[in-house]
KENUKOL-660746 format. One record per residue (C-alpha): residue in three letters; residue number from 1; x, y, z. Coordinates in steps of 0.02 Angstrom, whole numbers. Example, Ala and Ser with C-alpha at 12.3 -4.5 7.8 and 13.67 -1.06 7.14 Angstrom:
// KENUKOL-660746
{ala, 1, {615, -225, 390}}
{ser, 2, {684, -53, 357}}
// end
This chain:
// KENUKOL-660746
{met, 1, {-1105, -172, -534}}
{pro, 2, {-952, -85, -457}}
{asp, 3, {-1071, -12, -326}}
{glu, 4, {-1132, -188, -291}}
{leu, 5, {-952, -241, -266}}
{lys, 6, {-920, -98, -146}}
{glu, 7, {-1074, -143, -45}}
{ala, 8, {-1022, -326, -35}}
{val, 9, {-849, -281, 30}}
{val, 10, {-917, -155, 156}}
{asp, 11, {-1042, -286, 217}}
{leu, 12, {-900, -413, 228}}
{arg, 13, {-990, -535, 112}}
{glu, 14, {-834, -620, 47}}
{glu, 15, {-914, -749, -68}}
{asp, 16, {-1025, -617, -148}}
{ala, 17, {-880, -496, -169}}
{leu, 18, {-772, -626, -256}}
{ala, 19, {-917, -685, -365}}
{ile, 20, {-956, -506, -417}}
{thr, 21, {-772, -480, -458}}
{asp, 22, {-773, -634, -569}}
{arg, 23, {-931, -577, -658}}
{leu, 24, {-859, -404, -689}}
{leu, 25, {-698, -474, -760}}
{asp, 26, {-791, -599, -870}}
{ala, 27, {-899, -457, -935}}
{gly, 28, {-744, -360, -986}}
{ala, 29, {-749, -228, -849}}
{asp, 30, {-595, -119, -827}}
{pro, 31, {-490, -201, -690}}
{leu, 32, {-444, -28, -627}}
{ser, 33, {-628, 10, -593}}
{ile, 34, {-638, -148, -488}}
{val, 35, {-486, -94, -388}}
{ala, 36, {-561, 80, -368}}
{ser, 37, {-724, 9, -301}}
{ser, 38, {-630, -102, -180}}
{lys, 39, {-528, 46, -120}}
{glu, 40, {-686, 147, -90}}
{ala, 41, {-752, 3, 15}}
{met, 42, {-591, -6, 115}}
{asp, 43, {-597, 182, 143}}
{glu, 44, {-773, 165, 212}}
{ile, 45, {-722, 23, 328}}
{gly, 46, {-574, 127, 386}}
{arg, 47, {-692, 272, 423}}
{arg, 48, {-805, 158, 524}}
{phe, 49, {-656, 93, 620}}
{ser, 50, {-597, 268, 662}}
{cys, 51, {-773, 310, 724}}
{gly, 52, {-788, 154, 830}}
{glu, 53, {-918, 76, 715}}
{ala, 54, {-802, -64, 659}}
{phe, 55, {-666, -160, 750}}
{ile, 56, {-506, -259, 719}}
{pro, 57, {-596, -420, 663}}
{glu, 58, {-689, -320, 531}}
{leu, 59, {-527, -242, 471}}
{ile, 60, {-445, -412, 458}}
{met, 61, {-592, -486, 364}}
{ala, 62, {-598, -339, 245}}
{gly, 63, {-413, -359, 213}}
{glu, 64, {-436, -542, 169}}
{ile, 65, {-576, -498, 47}}
{met, 66, {-465, -365, -32}}
{lys, 67, {-325, -492, -54}}
{gly, 68, {-446, -611, -141}}
{ile, 69, {-506, -475, -260}}
{thr, 70, {-327, -422, -296}}
{ala, 71, {-277, -601, -336}}
{arg, 72, {-414, -609, -467}}
{val, 73, {-380, -439, -541}}
{lys, 74, {-190, -446, -553}}
{pro, 75, {-179, -567, -701}}
{arg, 76, {-290, -452, -804}}
{leu, 77, {-184, -303, -756}}
{ala, 78, {-23, -393, -798}}
{ala, 79, {-82, -418, -976}}
{gly, 80, {-89, -231, -1001}}
{ser, 81, {59, -182, -895}}
{pro, 82, {207, -93, -972}}
{ala, 83, {354, -206, -1018}}
{thr, 84, {475, -92, -927}}
{ser, 85, {460, -61, -741}}
{ala, 86, {427, 118, -687}}
{gly, 87, {547, 87, -542}}
{thr, 88, {573, -23, -391}}
{val, 89, {488, 10, -225}}
{val, 90, {533, -77, -62}}
{leu, 91, {377, -76, 45}}
{gly, 92, {342, -126, 225}}
{thr, 93, {253, -91, 387}}
{val, 94, {384, -38, 513}}
{lys, 95, {443, -128, 670}}
{gly, 96, {313, -134, 808}}
{asp, 97, {162, -121, 692}}
{ile, 98, {73, -269, 611}}
{his, 99, {-61, -177, 511}}
{asp, 100, {-56, -225, 329}}
{ile, 101, {-220, -173, 247}}
{gly, 102, {-162, 0, 197}}
{lys, 103, {10, -65, 148}}
{asp, 104, {-67, -199, 38}}
{ile, 105, {-177, -73, -52}}
{val, 106, {-28, 40, -83}}
{gly, 107, {71, -108, -149}}
{thr, 108, {-70, -157, -266}}
{met, 109, {-91, 19, -332}}
{leu, 110, {97, 38, -361}}
{asp, 111, {98, -129, -450}}
{ile, 112, {-44, -71, -562}}
{ala, 113, {52, 89, -599}}
{gly, 114, {197, -14, -666}}
{phe, 115, {315, -17, -518}}
{thr, 116, {408, -171, -461}}
{val, 117, {356, -191, -280}}
{met, 118, {460, -284, -150}}
{asp, 119, {342, -307, -3}}
{leu, 120, {433, -350, 158}}
{gly, 121, {273, -375, 256}}
{val, 122, {240, -310, 431}}
{asp, 123, {344, -279, 588}}
{val, 124, {496, -248, 477}}
{ala, 125, {657, -216, 573}}
{ala, 126, {774, -78, 514}}
{glu, 127, {912, -204, 476}}
{thr, 128, {795, -306, 367}}
{leu, 129, {749, -150, 271}}
{val, 130, {931, -99, 249}}
{ala, 131, {976, -273, 185}}
{lys, 132, {839, -268, 53}}
{val, 133, {886, -92, -3}}
{arg, 134, {1067, -146, -20}}
{glu, 135, {1012, -299, -119}}
{val, 136, {891, -223, -246}}
{his, 137, {943, -38, -252}}
{pro, 138, {764, 29, -263}}
{gln, 139, {718, 205, -316}}
{ile, 140, {592, 218, -174}}
{val, 141, {565, 150, 1}}
{ala, 142, {386, 161, 67}}
{leu, 143, {360, 141, 255}}
{ser, 144, {187, 113, 327}}
{gly, 145, {121, 126, 504}}
{leu, 146, {-50, 143, 583}}
{leu, 147, {3, 158, 764}}
{thr, 148, {86, 313, 835}}
{val, 149, {223, 202, 908}}
{ala, 150, {274, 171, 728}}
{phe, 151, {343, 348, 714}}
{asp, 152, {501, 304, 809}}
{ser, 153, {524, 149, 701}}
{met, 154, {506, 254, 544}}
{lys, 155, {640, 372, 609}}
{leu, 156, {755, 227, 654}}
{ser, 157, {728, 147, 484}}
{val, 158, {772, 306, 391}}
{ala, 159, {924, 334, 502}}
{ala, 160, {983, 155, 470}}
{ile, 161, {973, 181, 282}}
{asp, 162, {1072, 343, 301}}
{ala, 163, {1202, 259, 412}}
{ala, 164, {1224, 120, 285}}
{gly, 165, {1264, 249, 151}}
{leu, 166, {1115, 198, 44}}
{arg, 167, {1020, 362, 36}}
{glu, 168, {1097, 432, -122}}
{gly, 169, {973, 420, -267}}
{leu, 170, {841, 349, -149}}
{arg, 171, {677, 431, -98}}
{ile, 172, {586, 378, 60}}
{met, 173, {400, 402, 87}}
{val, 174, {297, 368, 243}}
{gly, 175, {111, 338, 257}}
{gly, 176, {-30, 282, 370}}
{ala, 177, {-183, 361, 449}}
{pro, 178, {-90, 465, 581}}
{val, 179, {50, 522, 464}}
{asn, 180, {64, 707, 420}}
{asp, 181, {196, 838, 381}}
{asp, 182, {262, 836, 559}}
{val, 183, {281, 647, 561}}
{cys, 184, {368, 651, 393}}
{ala, 185, {491, 781, 457}}
{phe, 186, {519, 686, 619}}
{ala, 187, {558, 526, 524}}
{gly, 188, {675, 615, 404}}
{ala, 189, {578, 552, 253}}
{asp, 190, {569, 640, 86}}
{gly, 191, {379, 643, 78}}
{trp, 192, {217, 566, 135}}
{ala, 193, {49, 516, 64}}
{lys, 194, {-121, 512, 146}}
{asp, 195, {-183, 366, 41}}
{ala, 196, {-136, 242, -95}}
{val, 197, {-177, 361, -237}}
{gly, 198, {-67, 494, -159}}
{ala, 199, {74, 367, -138}}
{val, 200, {67, 322, -322}}
{asp, 201, {63, 504, -376}}
{leu, 202, {213, 543, -266}}
{ala, 203, {309, 392, -331}}
{lys, 204, {275, 441, -511}}
{thr, 205, {335, 618, -476}}
{trp, 206, {495, 554, -400}}
{val, 207, {541, 431, -537}}
{gly, 208, {492, 558, -668}}
{gly, 209, {619, 677, -598}}
{ala, 210, {490, 813, -569}}
// end
């Protein structure tokens, strides 16, 4: 059945995908397996996009399907979530970039892992980010960007946090399809992740003090 869910998402059959999700949950399936299948589908759609086999409308549609699945799965996950938060993460797609599919998946996976996620959305200005960091004192800031023009915004965002004197005790990660070691160094971030699983692993390492 998880394979059936993956196929429905990849084929952009929203009603089928949501119906399959409901059936899986009613049958007692592990909510994490549903999320994993959905992520595999999103990875496949992302691959098709990068190869020119899928386009922006498909990405948007897939993102909407993913949001619908997440909305159904989250209540089941909450029932088994730890009572104590693993840490607070401020998350957002940086100024000049409005892509949110990858960001939303990262947010969902961090939520599942027990983190409190403050999602600022897309096209997030540095001053908005600084204000939220000052307000909630997170352990981690996660900056997302799919466009190469986002690199400068990542750098400006990190610099703004530094200038505000908020960097102590805070770790900053960056992510997105074009992000690598060089981009991380350019932005002045503490680390980067190539996907949502990597982001969660890195966050766990940081809050664990490893």
